C-alpha positions as CSV (number, residue, x, y, z in Angstrom):
1,X,174.4,-42.6,150.7
2,X,176.3,-41.7,153.9
3,X,179.0,-44.0,155.0
4,X,179.0,-45.7,158.4
5,X,181.8,-43.4,159.7
6,X,179.8,-40.3,158.6
7,X,176.7,-41.5,160.4
8,X,178.6,-42.3,163.6
9,X,180.1,-38.7,163.4
10,X,176.6,-37.4,163.9
11,X,175.7,-39.6,166.8
12,X,176.2,-38.7,170.4
13,X,175.3,-39.8,173.9
14,X,173.2,-38.0,176.5
15,X,175.4,-38.3,179.6
16,X,174.9,-35.1,181.5
17,X,175.8,-36.4,185.0
18,X,179.0,-34.4,185.3
19,X,182.6,-35.6,185.6
20,X,182.4,-35.5,189.5
21,X,179.3,-37.7,189.6
22,X,180.9,-40.8,191.2
23,X,183.1,-38.7,193.6
24,X,180.0,-36.8,194.7
25,X,178.1,-40.0,195.3
26,X,180.9,-41.4,197.5
27,X,181.0,-38.1,199.5
28,X,177.3,-38.3,200.0
29,X,177.3,-41.9,201.2
30,X,179.9,-41.1,203.9
31,X,177.9,-38.1,205.1
32,X,174.8,-40.3,205.2
33,X,176.6,-42.7,207.5
34,X,178.0,-40.1,209.8
35,X,174.7,-38.2,210.0
36,X,172.6,-41.3,210.6
37,X,174.7,-42.4,213.6
38,X,174.6,-38.9,215.2
39,X,170.9,-38.6,214.4
40,X,170.0,-41.6,216.4
41,X,172.2,-40.4,219.3
42,X,170.6,-36.9,219.4
43,X,167.0,-38.2,219.2
44,X,167.5,-40.7,222.0
45,X,169.3,-38.1,224.1
46,X,166.6,-35.5,223.4
47,X,163.9,-37.7,224.7
48,X,165.9,-38.8,227.7
49,X,167.0,-35.3,228.7
50,X,163.7,-33.6,227.8
51,X,165.5,-31.0,225.5
52,X,163.2,-29.8,222.7
53,X,166.1,-27.9,221.1
54,X,168.2,-31.1,221.1
55,X,165.3,-33.2,219.8
56,X,164.6,-30.6,217.0
57,X,168.3,-30.8,216.0
58,X,168.1,-34.6,216.0
59,X,165.0,-34.6,213.8
60,X,166.7,-32.0,211.6
61,X,169.6,-34.4,211.2
62,X,167.1,-37.2,210.5
63,X,165.6,-35.2,207.6
64,X,169.1,-34.4,206.4
65,X,170.1,-38.1,206.5
66,X,166.9,-39.0,204.7
67,X,167.5,-36.3,202.0
68,X,171.1,-37.3,201.5
69,X,170.0,-41.0,201.5
70,X,167.6,-40.3,198.7
71,X,170.3,-38.3,196.9
72,X,172.7,-41.3,197.2
73,X,170.1,-43.6,195.7
74,X,169.5,-41.1,193.0
75,X,173.2,-40.9,192.1
76,X,173.2,-44.7,191.8
77,X,170.0,-44.9,189.7
78,X,171.2,-42.1,187.4
79,X,174.5,-43.9,186.8
80,X,172.9,-47.2,186.1
81,X,170.5,-45.8,183.6
82,X,172.6,-43.1,182.0
83,X,172.5,-44.9,178.6
84,X,168.9,-46.1,178.8
85,X,166.8,-45.1,175.7
86,X,163.9,-44.6,178.1
87,X,165.3,-41.2,179.1
88,X,165.3,-38.9,176.0
89,X,167.8,-36.4,177.6
90,X,169.6,-38.7,179.9
91,X,169.3,-39.0,183.7
92,X,170.7,-35.7,184.7
93,X,167.5,-34.6,186.4
94,X,167.1,-37.7,188.6
95,X,168.8,-35.8,191.5
96,X,166.3,-32.9,191.2
97,X,163.4,-35.4,191.5
98,X,165.0,-36.8,194.6
99,X,165.5,-33.3,196.0
100,X,161.9,-32.4,195.5
101,X,160.8,-35.5,197.3
102,X,163.1,-34.7,200.2
103,X,161.8,-31.2,200.4
104,X,158.2,-32.5,200.9
105,X,159.4,-34.6,203.8
106,X,161.4,-31.8,205.3
107,X,158.3,-29.5,205.3
108,X,156.2,-32.1,207.1
109,X,158.9,-32.6,209.8
110,X,159.4,-28.9,210.2
111,X,155.7,-28.5,210.9
112,X,155.8,-31.3,213.5
113,X,158.8,-29.8,215.3
114,X,157.2,-26.4,215.3
115,X,154.0,-27.7,216.9
116,X,155.9,-29.7,219.6
117,X,158.0,-26.6,220.4
118,X,154.9,-24.5,220.8
119,X,153.4,-27.0,223.2
120,X,156.7,-27.0,225.2
121,X,156.5,-23.2,225.4
122,X,153.0,-23.4,226.9
123,X,153.9,-26.4,229.1
124,X,157.6,-26.2,230.0
125,X,159.3,-29.5,230.8
126,X,162.4,-30.4,232.8
127,X,165.6,-30.6,230.8
128,X,168.9,-32.4,231.7
129,X,171.0,-29.5,230.4
130,X,174.5,-30.9,231.0
131,X,174.0,-34.2,229.2
132,X,172.0,-32.6,226.4
133,X,174.8,-30.0,225.9
134,X,177.4,-32.7,225.4
135,X,175.3,-34.5,222.8
136,X,174.6,-31.2,221.0
137,X,178.3,-30.5,220.8
138,X,179.0,-33.9,219.3
139,X,176.2,-33.2,216.8
140,X,177.9,-30.0,215.8
141,X,181.2,-31.8,215.3
142,X,179.5,-34.3,212.9
143,X,177.9,-31.4,211.0
144,X,181.3,-29.7,210.6
145,X,183.0,-33.0,209.4
146,X,180.1,-33.5,207.0
147,X,180.6,-30.0,205.6
148,X,184.3,-30.6,205.0
149,X,183.4,-33.8,203.2
150,X,180.9,-32.1,200.9
151,X,182.8,-28.9,200.4
152,X,185.4,-30.6,198.1
153,X,182.7,-31.7,195.7
154,X,180.3,-28.7,196.0
155,X,182.6,-26.6,193.7
156,X,183.6,-29.3,191.3
157,X,183.4,-29.1,187.5
158,X,181.5,-31.3,185.1
159,X,181.9,-31.7,181.3
160,X,180.5,-31.0,178.0
161,X,180.3,-33.1,174.8
162,X,181.4,-31.6,171.5
163,X,180.0,-32.8,168.1
164,X,180.6,-30.4,165.2
165,X,177.5,-31.1,163.1
166,X,176.5,-29.0,160.1
167,X,173.1,-29.7,158.7
168,X,169.7,-28.1,158.4
169,X,168.2,-29.7,161.5
170,X,171.2,-29.8,163.8
171,X,171.0,-32.0,166.9
172,X,174.4,-31.5,168.6
173,X,176.4,-30.2,171.4
174,X,178.3,-26.9,171.5
175,X,182.0,-27.2,171.9
176,X,183.0,-28.8,175.2
177,X,183.2,-26.4,178.2
178,X,183.5,-26.9,181.9
179,X,180.3,-26.8,183.8
180,X,179.5,-25.2,187.1
181,X,179.1,-27.1,190.4
182,X,176.7,-29.9,191.0
183,X,173.7,-27.9,192.3
184,X,172.2,-30.9,194.0
185,X,175.4,-31.5,196.0
186,X,175.7,-27.8,196.7
187,X,172.2,-27.8,198.2
188,X,173.3,-30.6,200.4
189,X,176.3,-28.7,201.5
190,X,174.2,-25.6,202.3
191,X,171.9,-27.9,204.3
192,X,174.8,-29.2,206.3
193,X,175.7,-25.7,207.2
194,X,172.0,-25.2,208.3
195,X,172.3,-28.3,210.5
196,X,175.4,-26.8,212.1
197,X,173.5,-23.6,212.8
198,X,170.7,-25.5,214.4
199,X,173.2,-27.3,216.6
200,X,174.7,-24.0,217.6
201,X,171.2,-22.8,218.5
202,X,170.6,-25.9,220.6
203,X,173.9,-25.4,222.5
204,X,173.1,-21.8,223.2
205,X,169.7,-22.7,224.5
206,X,171.0,-25.4,226.7
207,X,173.8,-23.3,228.2
208,X,171.4,-20.5,228.8
209,X,169.0,-22.8,230.6
210,X,171.7,-24.3,232.7
211,X,173.5,-21.2,233.8
212,X,170.8,-18.4,233.5
213,X,167.7,-20.4,234.2
214,X,166.2,-19.4,230.8
215,X,164.2,-22.7,230.4
216,X,161.9,-20.9,227.9
217,X,164.8,-20.5,225.4
218,X,165.0,-24.2,224.7
219,X,161.6,-24.6,223.0
220,X,162.1,-21.1,221.4
221,X,165.3,-22.5,219.8
222,X,163.2,-25.5,218.7
223,X,160.9,-23.1,216.9
224,X,163.9,-21.4,215.3
225,X,165.2,-24.8,214.1
226,X,161.9,-25.6,212.6
227,X,161.9,-22.4,210.7
228,X,165.4,-23.2,209.4
229,X,164.2,-26.6,208.2
230,X,161.1,-25.1,206.6
231,X,163.1,-22.4,204.9
232,X,165.5,-24.9,203.4
233,X,162.6,-27.2,202.3
234,X,160.8,-24.3,200.6
235,X,164.0,-23.2,198.8
236,X,164.8,-26.8,197.6
237,X,161.2,-27.3,196.5
238,X,161.1,-24.1,194.6
239,X,164.4,-24.7,192.8
240,X,163.9,-28.4,191.9
241,X,160.3,-27.9,190.8
242,X,161.4,-25.2,188.4
243,X,163.9,-27.7,186.8
244,X,161.3,-30.6,186.8
245,X,158.8,-28.3,185.0
246,X,161.4,-27.2,182.4
247,X,161.3,-23.6,183.5
248,X,163.5,-21.3,181.4
249,X,166.4,-19.3,182.8
250,X,165.6,-15.8,181.6
251,X,169.2,-14.7,181.7
252,X,170.2,-17.6,179.5
253,X,167.3,-17.0,177.1
254,X,168.4,-13.4,176.8
255,X,172.0,-14.4,176.2
256,X,171.0,-16.8,173.4
257,X,168.7,-14.2,171.8
258,X,171.5,-11.6,171.9
259,X,174.0,-14.0,170.3
260,X,171.6,-14.9,167.4
261,X,170.0,-11.5,166.7
262,X,172.9,-9.2,167.7
263,X,174.5,-8.9,164.2
264,X,171.1,-8.0,162.8
265,X,170.9,-10.6,160.0
266,X,168.7,-13.1,161.7
267,X,165.7,-13.4,164.0
268,X,164.5,-16.0,166.4
269,X,161.2,-17.5,165.4
270,X,161.0,-19.9,168.3
271,X,163.2,-20.7,171.3
272,X,163.0,-23.3,174.1
273,X,165.6,-23.7,176.8
274,X,165.5,-26.0,179.8
275,X,167.9,-27.7,182.2
276,X,168.8,-31.4,181.7
277,X,171.4,-31.9,184.3
278,X,173.7,-30.1,186.8
279,X,174.3,-26.8,185.1
280,X,173.6,-28.5,181.7
281,X,170.9,-27.0,179.5
282,X,169.3,-28.0,176.2
283,X,167.9,-25.6,173.6
284,X,165.7,-25.8,170.5
285,X,166.5,-22.8,168.3
286,X,164.4,-21.9,165.3
287,X,166.1,-19.1,163.3
288,X,164.9,-17.1,160.3
289,X,167.7,-15.6,158.2
290,X,170.5,-16.4,155.7
291,X,172.5,-18.5,158.1
292,X,173.7,-22.1,158.1
293,X,173.2,-24.3,161.2
294,X,177.0,-24.2,161.6
295,X,176.9,-20.4,161.7
296,X,174.2,-20.5,164.4
297,X,176.2,-22.9,166.5
298,X,179.3,-20.7,166.1
299,X,177.3,-17.7,167.5
300,X,176.2,-19.8,170.4
301,X,179.6,-21.2,171.2
302,X,180.1,-18.6,174.1
303,X,177.0,-19.9,175.8
304,X,178.8,-22.6,177.8
305,X,175.6,-23.7,179.7
306,X,174.3,-25.3,176.5
307,X,175.1,-29.0,176.4
308,X,172.5,-30.1,173.8
309,X,171.5,-27.9,170.9
310,X,168.9,-28.5,168.1
311,X,169.0,-25.9,165.4
312,X,166.4,-25.3,162.6
313,X,167.2,-22.6,160.0
314,X,164.6,-21.1,157.7
315,X,165.9,-18.9,155.0
316,X,163.9,-15.9,154.0
317,X,162.7,-17.5,150.7
318,X,161.3,-20.5,152.7
319,X,159.5,-18.5,155.4
């Protein structure tokens, strides 16, 4: 009968939040505050000055604040429930669920801005170009500050857990390796850069309207801003939905297959790979051949993306 210490040696947690989780949460909260303050100012100024480009930038910042607000709540929820037995593979995908919800909202807002900009192209309105330009420049400044705040965490490194198990059905973790960046935070960072681009478009439109008389450029830039939001929303929806639906990374699958079958003494009977956190993947590997589970894990040691590995080995006389 196995001793208590031997049993504990086989046990492990399912914390796949990443070492920078708390730091990224703090950065996100600060950016939410900055963006929310500037968002209110731009929307009010857009209505008062009649600038569609400025209004589009304000609503873009509103969607950004909403998305980051949801991300901040997701960071907190994932942290509080990281050890909950309700989540079989931990709470590493909570951020992806929040990102998908944000993407849906972004798509709706982009559609609204696009419709309003089209109306303004058909029916031009007076714009207070001077006042609107000042507010747009302030908005650009907030976007740049937000980008600096997020940049430090967008390239951080997480962690891996190591548990050297060696049994027929092996539920363990490959040896600890640093992870890649927090993809959820990196998406927020890219979105801040998109906000900055939208602010630049608004400033260009306002200056052109004031000094060149190109009033038509303001709603056109509103349309461009709507397209930027829609593009970001589609990209976020595509990436997060793939993770939520446990889509496999074909390159990672090929790498695992090569590691197992490369020497020619084993074949994969079944393989399942899916993402369970920021750059952390789980895999179920069913191998046919004269190998031990420990040997399989050794072959997969170079695959640093694997954070949770379940191995079943069927020797040739059992197949």
